[in-house]
C-alpha positions as CSV (number, residue, x, y, z in Angstrom):
1,M,85.3,203.8,211.8
2,S,86.8,201.0,213.8
3,T,90.5,200.6,214.7
4,T,90.8,197.4,212.5
5,T,89.2,199.2,209.5
6,A,91.5,202.1,209.9
7,Q,94.5,199.9,210.1
8,R,93.4,198.1,206.9
9,T,92.8,201.4,205.2
10,T,96.3,202.7,206.2
11,S,97.9,199.4,205.1
12,A,96.1,199.6,201.7
13,T,97.1,203.2,201.3
14,G,100.7,202.4,202.1
15,A,100.7,199.5,199.6
16,T,99.2,201.7,196.9
17,S,101.7,204.4,197.6
18,A,104.6,202.0,197.3
19,T,103.3,200.6,194.1
20,S,102.7,204.1,192.7
21,A,106.2,205.1,193.8
22,G,107.7,202.1,192.0
23,Y,105.6,202.9,188.9
24,R,106.9,206.5,188.8
25,T,110.5,205.4,189.2
26,L,110.2,202.9,186.4
27,W,108.4,205.6,184.3
28,R,111.3,208.0,184.9
29,W,113.9,205.5,183.6
30,H,111.6,204.6,180.7
31,F,111.4,208.3,179.9
32,Y,115.2,208.7,179.9
33,A,115.7,205.6,177.8
34,G,113.1,206.6,175.3
35,L,114.4,210.2,175.2
36,F,117.8,208.9,174.0
37,V,116.7,206.0,171.9
38,M,113.7,207.5,170.0
39,P,115.7,209.3,167.2
40,F,118.0,206.4,166.7
41,L,115.1,204.0,166.7
42,V,113.5,205.9,163.8
43,V,116.8,205.8,161.8
44,L,117.3,202.1,162.6
45,A,113.7,201.2,161.6
46,I,113.8,203.0,158.3
47,T,117.2,201.9,157.2
48,G,116.7,198.4,158.5
49,T,113.5,198.0,156.6
50,L,115.1,199.2,153.4
51,Y,118.0,196.9,153.7
52,C,115.8,194.0,154.5
53,F,114.2,194.4,151.1
54,Q,117.5,194.9,149.3
55,P,116.9,191.9,146.9
56,Q,113.7,193.6,145.6
57,I,114.8,197.3,145.8
58,E,118.2,197.2,144.1
59,P,117.0,195.8,140.7
60,L,114.5,198.7,140.7
61,L,117.3,201.3,141.4
62,Y,119.8,199.9,138.9
63,P,117.9,197.9,136.3
64,H,120.2,198.7,133.4
65,R,123.2,197.4,135.3
66,L,121.7,194.5,137.3
67,I,119.1,193.0,134.9
68,V,119.7,191.3,131.6
69,E,117.5,189.5,129.1
70,P,117.8,185.7,129.5
71,Q,119.2,184.1,126.3
72,A,119.4,180.6,125.0
73,T,123.1,181.1,124.1
74,P,125.7,179.9,126.6
75,R,127.2,182.3,129.0
76,L,130.7,183.5,128.6
77,T,133.3,181.9,130.9
78,E,134.2,183.7,134.1
79,D,137.8,184.3,132.7
80,A,136.5,185.9,129.5
81,L,134.2,188.1,131.5
82,L,136.9,189.1,133.9
83,A,139.2,190.0,131.0
84,K,136.5,192.2,129.5
85,A,136.0,193.8,132.9
86,R,139.7,194.5,133.3
87,A,139.8,196.1,129.9
88,A,137.0,198.4,130.8
89,M,138.6,199.6,134.0
90,P,141.7,201.9,134.4
91,G,145.0,200.1,134.0
92,D,146.0,200.7,137.6
93,A,142.7,199.2,139.0
94,R,143.0,195.7,140.5
95,A,140.2,193.1,140.6
96,V,139.6,192.1,144.2
97,T,136.3,190.2,144.3
98,A,134.1,188.1,142.0
99,P,130.6,187.6,143.1
100,I,129.4,184.3,141.5
101,A,125.7,184.2,140.7
102,N,124.0,182.1,138.0
103,A,120.6,183.6,137.8
104,P,119.7,183.8,134.0
105,D,118.3,187.4,134.3
106,R,121.2,188.9,136.3
107,S,124.4,190.5,135.1
108,T,127.9,189.5,136.1
109,E,129.7,191.7,138.7
110,F,133.4,192.2,139.5
111,I,134.7,194.5,142.2
112,F,137.9,196.5,141.5
113,R,140.0,198.5,143.8
114,L,141.1,201.8,142.2
115,A,144.4,203.5,142.6
116,N,143.0,205.9,145.2
117,G,141.8,203.0,147.4
118,E,138.1,203.3,146.5
119,K,136.2,200.2,145.3
120,Q,134.1,200.1,142.1
121,S,131.8,197.4,140.7
122,V,131.6,196.8,137.0
123,Y,128.7,194.9,135.5
124,L,128.7,192.9,132.3
125,N,126.1,191.0,130.2
126,P,127.1,187.4,130.8
127,Y,125.9,186.3,127.3
128,S,127.6,189.0,125.2
129,G,130.3,190.4,127.5
130,E,128.9,194.0,127.0
131,V,129.9,196.3,129.8
132,L,126.6,197.6,131.3
133,G,128.1,200.2,133.7
134,T,129.8,200.7,137.0
135,L,128.8,201.6,140.6
136,S,130.8,202.9,143.4
137,V,130.8,200.4,146.3
138,E,131.0,203.1,148.9
139,R,128.2,205.3,147.3
140,R,125.9,202.5,146.3
141,F,122.5,203.1,147.8
142,M,122.3,200.0,149.9
143,Q,125.8,200.5,151.2
144,V,125.0,204.0,152.3
145,D,121.8,202.7,153.9
146,R,123.8,200.0,155.8
147,M,126.3,202.5,157.0
148,L,123.5,204.7,158.2
149,H,122.1,201.7,160.0
150,R,125.4,200.7,161.6
151,K,127.2,204.0,162.2
152,L,125.1,207.0,161.0
153,L,127.8,207.7,158.4
154,L,129.9,209.1,161.3
155,G,132.6,206.4,161.5
156,K,133.6,205.0,164.9
157,P,131.7,207.6,166.9
158,G,128.5,206.8,165.1
159,E,129.0,203.1,165.6
160,L,129.4,203.6,169.3
161,L,126.2,205.8,169.4
162,M,124.3,203.0,167.7
163,E,125.7,200.5,170.1
164,L,124.6,202.6,173.0
165,A,121.1,203.1,171.5
166,A,120.8,199.3,171.2
167,C,121.8,198.8,174.8
168,W,119.4,201.5,176.1
169,T,116.7,199.8,174.1
170,L,117.0,196.9,176.5
171,V,116.3,199.3,179.4
172,M,113.3,200.7,177.5
173,I,111.9,197.2,176.8
174,G,112.3,196.1,180.4
175,T,110.8,199.2,182.0
176,G,108.1,199.3,179.4
177,I,107.0,195.7,180.2
178,A,107.0,196.5,183.9
179,L,104.8,199.7,183.3
180,W,102.4,197.6,181.2
181,W,102.1,194.7,183.6
182,P,98.6,194.7,185.0
183,R,98.5,195.7,188.7
184,E,94.8,195.0,189.2
185,K,92.4,192.4,188.0
186,T,92.5,193.0,184.2
187,T,91.3,190.7,181.4
188,A,93.7,189.6,178.7
189,R,91.7,191.5,176.1
190,A,92.0,194.8,178.0
191,A,95.8,194.3,178.3
192,L,96.5,193.2,174.8
193,V,93.8,194.9,172.6
194,P,93.8,198.7,172.0
195,R,90.8,200.6,173.4
196,F,89.9,202.9,170.6
197,S,87.0,204.3,172.7
198,L,89.5,206.3,174.7
199,Q,90.3,209.9,173.7
200,G,93.3,212.3,173.9
201,R,96.4,211.3,175.8
202,A,94.7,208.3,177.3
203,L,94.2,206.8,173.8
204,W,97.9,207.5,172.9
205,K,99.0,205.9,176.1
206,N,96.9,202.8,175.5
207,L,98.1,202.4,171.9
208,H,101.7,202.9,173.1
209,A,101.4,200.2,175.8
210,V,99.6,197.6,173.8
211,M,101.8,198.1,170.7
212,G,104.9,197.9,172.9
213,I,104.0,194.6,174.5
214,W,103.3,193.0,171.1
215,L,106.7,194.3,169.8
216,A,108.7,193.5,172.9
217,L,109.9,190.1,171.9
218,G,110.8,191.0,168.3
219,A,112.6,194.1,169.6
220,L,114.6,192.0,172.0
221,V,115.6,189.6,169.2
222,F,116.6,192.5,167.0
223,V,118.8,194.0,169.7
224,L,120.5,190.8,170.8
225,S,121.1,189.6,167.2
226,G,122.6,193.0,166.2
227,L,124.9,193.5,169.2
228,P,127.5,190.9,168.1
229,W,128.2,193.0,165.0
230,T,128.9,196.2,167.0
231,G,132.3,197.7,167.0
232,S,133.1,197.8,170.7
233,W,131.1,195.2,172.6
234,G,130.8,192.9,169.6
235,K,134.5,192.8,169.1
236,Q,135.1,191.9,172.7
237,F,132.3,189.4,172.7
238,K,133.7,187.6,169.6
239,A,137.2,187.5,171.2
240,L,135.7,186.0,174.4
241,A,133.7,183.4,172.5
242,S,136.8,182.4,170.5
243,A,138.9,182.1,173.7
244,A,136.2,179.8,175.2
245,N,136.1,177.7,172.0
246,L,132.5,178.7,171.5
247,G,133.2,181.0,168.5
248,A,135.3,180.8,165.4
249,P,137.4,177.8,164.7
250,P,140.9,178.0,166.2
251,G,143.6,179.6,164.1
252,S,145.8,176.5,164.2
253,W,145.5,174.8,160.8
254,G,146.4,171.3,161.9
255,G,147.9,169.2,159.2
256,L,146.6,171.2,156.3
257,P,149.3,172.4,153.9
258,L,149.8,176.2,154.0
259,R,152.1,176.3,151.0
260,S,151.5,174.8,147.6
261,T,153.7,172.8,145.2
262,L,154.4,175.2,142.3
263,P,153.3,174.0,138.8
264,G,156.1,172.1,137.1
265,M,158.3,171.8,140.2
266,H,160.0,168.4,140.5
267,A,160.9,166.6,143.7
268,G,163.8,168.2,145.5
269,E,163.5,171.3,143.4
270,P,163.6,174.5,145.5
271,P,160.5,176.7,145.5
272,G,160.3,179.4,142.9
273,T,161.9,177.4,140.0
274,A,158.6,176.4,138.3
275,D,158.3,176.4,134.5
276,T,156.7,179.7,133.7
277,S,157.3,179.7,129.9
278,A,154.7,181.3,127.7
279,E,153.9,177.9,126.2
280,T,153.1,176.3,129.6
281,Q,151.0,179.2,130.6
282,A,149.0,179.1,127.4
283,A,148.5,175.4,127.7
284,H,147.0,175.9,131.2
285,G,145.0,179.0,130.3
286,A,146.5,180.9,133.3
287,H,148.2,184.2,133.8
288,T,151.4,185.0,135.7
289,V,151.6,186.9,138.9
290,Q,154.4,189.4,139.1
291,P,155.0,190.7,142.6
292,S,155.1,194.5,143.1
293,V,156.2,196.6,146.0
294,H,152.6,197.5,146.6
295,E,151.5,193.9,146.7
296,H,154.3,192.9,149.2
297,D,153.5,195.9,151.4
298,E,149.8,195.0,151.3
299,H,150.6,191.4,152.3
300,S,152.9,192.5,155.1
301,A,150.3,194.9,156.5
302,H,147.7,192.1,156.4
303,A,150.0,189.7,158.1
304,A,150.4,192.1,160.9
305,N,146.7,192.6,161.4
306,M,144.6,189.4,161.1
307,D,141.4,191.0,162.4
308,S,139.6,190.3,159.2
309,M,140.1,188.9,155.7
310,P,141.0,191.5,153.1
311,G,138.0,192.5,151.1
312,M,135.7,190.4,153.2
313,V,134.9,192.6,156.2
314,M,131.3,193.7,156.8
315,D,131.9,197.3,155.8
316,D,133.8,196.4,152.6
317,L,131.6,194.5,150.3
318,P,128.5,196.2,148.9
319,L,126.0,193.7,150.2
320,P,127.2,190.2,151.3
321,L,128.5,189.5,154.7
322,T,131.1,187.0,155.8
323,P,129.9,184.5,158.5
324,W,130.4,186.0,161.9
325,A,132.3,182.9,163.1
326,V,135.2,183.3,160.6
327,G,135.6,187.0,161.0
328,N,138.8,186.6,163.0
329,T,140.3,183.6,161.3
330,P,143.7,184.1,159.8
331,V,143.9,183.6,156.0
332,P,146.3,180.8,154.8
333,Q,148.9,181.8,152.3
334,S,149.9,180.1,149.1
335,A,153.5,179.3,148.1
336,D,156.0,182.1,147.9
337,A,157.2,182.7,144.3
338,H,158.5,185.6,142.1
339,T,156.8,184.4,138.9
340,A,154.2,181.6,139.0
341,Q,151.3,180.3,137.1
342,T,147.9,180.7,138.8
343,L,144.7,178.9,138.3
344,P,142.2,180.8,136.2
345,L,139.0,182.0,137.9
346,G,136.9,179.5,135.9
347,R,138.8,176.6,137.3
348,V,138.2,177.9,140.8
349,V,134.5,178.3,140.1
350,A,134.3,174.7,138.8
351,L,136.2,173.4,141.8
352,V,133.9,175.2,144.3
353,A,130.8,173.8,142.4
354,S,132.3,170.3,142.7
355,L,132.6,170.9,146.4
356,G,128.8,171.5,146.6
357,V,128.6,175.3,146.3
358,P,127.1,176.0,142.9
359,S,126.2,179.7,143.2
360,G,125.5,182.7,145.4
361,Y,129.0,183.2,146.9
362,D,131.9,185.6,146.6
363,I,135.5,184.9,145.6
364,V,138.2,187.2,146.8
365,L,141.1,187.1,144.3
366,P,144.7,186.7,145.5
367,A,146.3,190.0,146.2
368,S,149.9,188.9,146.0
369,V,152.0,185.9,144.9
370,T,151.4,184.3,148.3
371,G,147.7,185.0,148.4
372,V,144.9,182.5,148.1
373,Y,141.4,182.4,146.6
374,T,139.0,183.1,149.4
375,V,135.4,181.8,149.0
376,S,132.7,183.1,151.2
377,Y,129.3,181.4,151.0
378,F,126.6,183.1,153.2
379,P,123.2,181.7,152.3
380,A,119.9,182.2,154.0
381,D,120.2,179.0,156.0
382,P,123.2,179.3,158.4
383,K,123.7,175.5,158.3
384,D,125.0,175.8,154.8
385,E,127.5,178.6,155.6
386,R,131.0,177.8,154.2
387,T,134.3,179.5,153.8
388,L,137.0,178.0,151.6
389,Y,140.7,179.0,151.2
390,I,142.1,177.6,147.9
391,D,145.7,177.6,146.8
392,Q,146.0,179.8,143.7
393,Y,148.5,177.5,142.0
394,S,147.4,173.9,142.7
395,G,143.8,174.4,143.6
396,A,144.3,172.6,146.9
397,V,141.7,173.4,149.5
398,L,143.8,174.8,152.4
399,K,140.9,175.4,154.7
400,D,137.2,174.5,154.6
401,I,135.2,176.0,157.4
402,R,131.6,174.9,157.8
403,Y,128.8,175.5,160.2
404,G,129.6,172.3,162.0
405,D,133.0,173.8,162.9
406,Y,131.4,176.7,164.7
407,G,131.1,176.9,168.4
408,A,127.7,177.2,170.1
409,V,127.9,181.0,170.3
410,S,128.8,181.4,166.6
411,K,126.0,179.1,165.6
412,A,123.5,181.2,167.6
413,V,124.9,184.4,166.1
414,S,124.6,183.0,162.6
415,Y,120.9,182.2,163.0
416,G,120.3,185.6,164.7
417,T,122.0,187.4,161.9
418,S,119.9,185.6,159.2
419,L,116.7,186.4,161.1
420,H,117.8,190.0,161.7
421,M,118.4,190.6,158.0
422,G,115.1,188.9,157.0
423,R,116.8,186.1,155.1
424,Y,116.0,182.9,157.0
425,F,112.5,182.1,155.7
426,G,112.2,184.3,152.7
427,V,109.6,187.0,152.0
428,A,107.7,186.1,155.2
429,N,110.9,186.9,157.2
430,Q,111.3,190.2,155.4
431,I,107.7,191.2,156.1
432,L,108.0,190.2,159.8
433,C,111.2,192.3,160.2
434,A,109.6,195.2,158.4
435,A,106.6,195.0,160.7
436,I,108.7,195.0,163.8
437,S,111.0,197.8,162.6
438,L,108.1,200.1,161.6
439,G,106.2,199.2,164.7
440,L,109.2,200.4,166.8
441,A,109.3,203.6,164.8
442,G,105.6,203.9,165.6
443,M,106.4,203.4,169.3
444,A,108.9,206.3,169.1
445,V,106.2,208.5,167.5
446,T,103.5,207.7,170.0
447,G,105.9,208.2,172.9
448,C,106.8,211.6,171.5
449,V,103.1,212.6,171.2
450,M,102.5,211.5,174.8
451,W,105.4,213.6,176.0
452,W,104.2,216.6,173.9
453,K,100.7,216.5,175.3
454,R,101.8,216.5,178.9
455,R,105.0,218.5,178.7
456,P,105.4,221.4,181.2
457,Q,106.7,224.8,180.1
458,R,110.5,225.3,180.2
459,S,111.2,221.8,181.6
460,L,112.4,218.5,180.3
461,G,109.2,216.9,181.4
462,A,110.6,213.9,183.1
463,P,108.2,212.1,185.5
464,S,108.7,213.5,189.0
465,R,110.8,211.5,191.5
466,E,109.3,210.8,194.9
467,R,111.1,211.4,198.2
468,A,110.4,207.9,199.5
469,A,110.7,205.6,196.5
470,P,110.8,201.8,197.3
471,P,114.1,200.0,197.3
472,M,113.5,198.2,194.0
473,R,116.6,196.0,194.6
474,G,115.8,193.7,191.7
475,W,115.7,196.5,189.2
476,K,118.9,198.1,190.6
477,T,120.7,194.7,190.4
478,G,119.5,194.3,186.8
479,L,120.8,197.7,185.8
480,V,124.2,197.0,187.5
481,L,124.5,193.7,185.7
482,L,123.5,195.3,182.4
483,G,126.2,197.9,183.0
484,I,128.8,195.2,183.7
485,V,127.9,193.1,180.6
486,F,127.9,196.3,178.5
487,P,130.6,198.6,180.0
488,L,129.9,201.4,177.5
489,M,126.3,201.4,178.6
490,G,127.3,201.1,182.2
491,A,129.2,204.4,182.0
492,T,126.2,206.2,180.5
493,L,123.9,204.7,183.1
494,L,126.1,206.2,185.8
495,A,126.1,209.5,183.9
496,V,122.3,209.5,183.6
497,W,121.9,208.7,187.3
498,L,124.3,211.5,188.4
499,A,122.5,213.9,186.1
500,D,119.1,212.8,187.4
501,R,120.3,213.4,191.0
502,T,121.9,216.8,190.3
503,L,120.4,218.5,187.3
504,F,116.9,217.0,187.3
505,G,116.8,215.9,190.9
506,R,114.2,218.3,192.3
507,A,111.9,215.8,194.0
508,A,108.2,216.3,193.9
509,R,105.7,215.2,196.5
510,Q,103.4,212.5,195.4
511,S,99.9,213.5,194.7
512,A,97.3,212.3,197.2
C-alpha cells in the first residue's frame, strides 16, 4: 500500500470515527430524554386524544343529562330556567356560570358553587324546565381527563412534571432528527418509508426512525402550543409577553366607565339611593342583590389577586377555556350599592346576541353587588374570540376585548391552542391531532421494545460514551440556550449531565 493510500485510509477512518462518536453521543442524550419522557408521552397521548374528541364522547357518557328531544314549542327563557335550577339546588348554593348554547337537541346547563366550595352543574330540559340531573365539575370525566393531561392529578408537582416532560420532548425531537439524518447516499424512499423486509431489532429501529421523522413537526407544534399553558414557564412567558405589549391588552381601561349609574338614580343623587321598591323590581323583571359578609370577603380576595377571572380560569370550568390573552386582565367592577336592581340573565343574553355573539359562550354571574357579568366566547376560529364585561345594573359594556386587541404573541398562542385542541378545522383537525398523539405513544412503545431487546443485565443500558467524543459545539450551545429559555429544564439538564459523568460515566472504548 502506498503512503498516499495509507493517508487517505487513515483520514477516512478518523472521519468515520468522529461521525460515529457524534452519533453515539446524540444517541446517549436521546436515550436519556426518551427514558424520562416515554411514560408521560403515553399519558399525554391517551388523555389528549380523549379530550380532543370531547364533543363526541360526552354525549355518549351522559346522554340523559346532555341530550333532549327537539320540540316545536318555544324554549323557556334563561331566567325561568335559572330559577328552576336554583330551586333544584341547595339553598346555600350560588349560581356562578351560565353556559349559553342554542342547539335544539342539547340541555341547558348552569354551574353552581356549593357551600363546601365544590362546583356542580345542573341540567334542564330547555322546553319543559325539567331537571335532568347534576354532575360534579371536578369529577366529570373530561375534567378528570384534562387534569391528568395537565398535572397527573398531582396538583402543582404534577404540573411541573408535565412541563419538564414537554421540554425534554424538544431534546428528544432534536436528537432523534439528528440520528435519523442520512450520513451516506440514501434515497428519499429509504429514509421515509419503513422497510418491512427487516427483522428483529433492525425492523423496530427502522420503524422508530421513520415514524419519528413523520411525527417530528406535529410533535413540535404540540409542545410549543402547549407550553404557554404550563404553570411555571407559561406564567412567566405570559407576563413577559404582556410587559412587551405583545400579550394581553393592558389593564388600563382608558375612558370606559368602571361604575354604573344605578337604576332610578337622578342627577346629583349619591350612589346607593336607587329606587328598589318591589313594584320597580317587578316592572323590570329583576332581582335584588343583598351583600353578605361572604360576598364582600370574596370580592376583596379577588381584588388582591388579579391573576385570573373568578370562575374563568382553565382549571375551573368543566370544558371551555378563556382566551389565553385575557387570562391576566383585571375584571372591571360595577357600581357599589347595598341594595340594587340587577339586569336579568335573559336581558344580558339578548344584549350579547345584539353585539354579534349568538351562542356558544359562557356568562359568569356577578358574585357581589360590585360584580359584573363576564362573557367569554372561545370559538374554533381565534379571530372571533371575545371577552365582554357588562355592568350588572345598566347593561353598559365596560370592556370588550377582541382578537384585534391581542398582541402578536397572544394571537399566535390562540391559534396554537385551537390547533392543539383539535378545534380549528373541525373533525379533520381532531383526526390529525389523534394521529399525532397516538403516533407519539407508538414511538414510546417502539423505543421501549428496542431498549428491551438490547438491554444488558443489571445495567441501565445507556449507549456507551466514548473517551474522545467530538466537540459538538453546536449541540452544546443549543442545550445551553434551551436551558436558559426553560430554566426548570436547564436545572434538570445539569442534573442529568452530572449523573451521566458520575453515576453512569464509565466510558467504553469504541468498537473497531
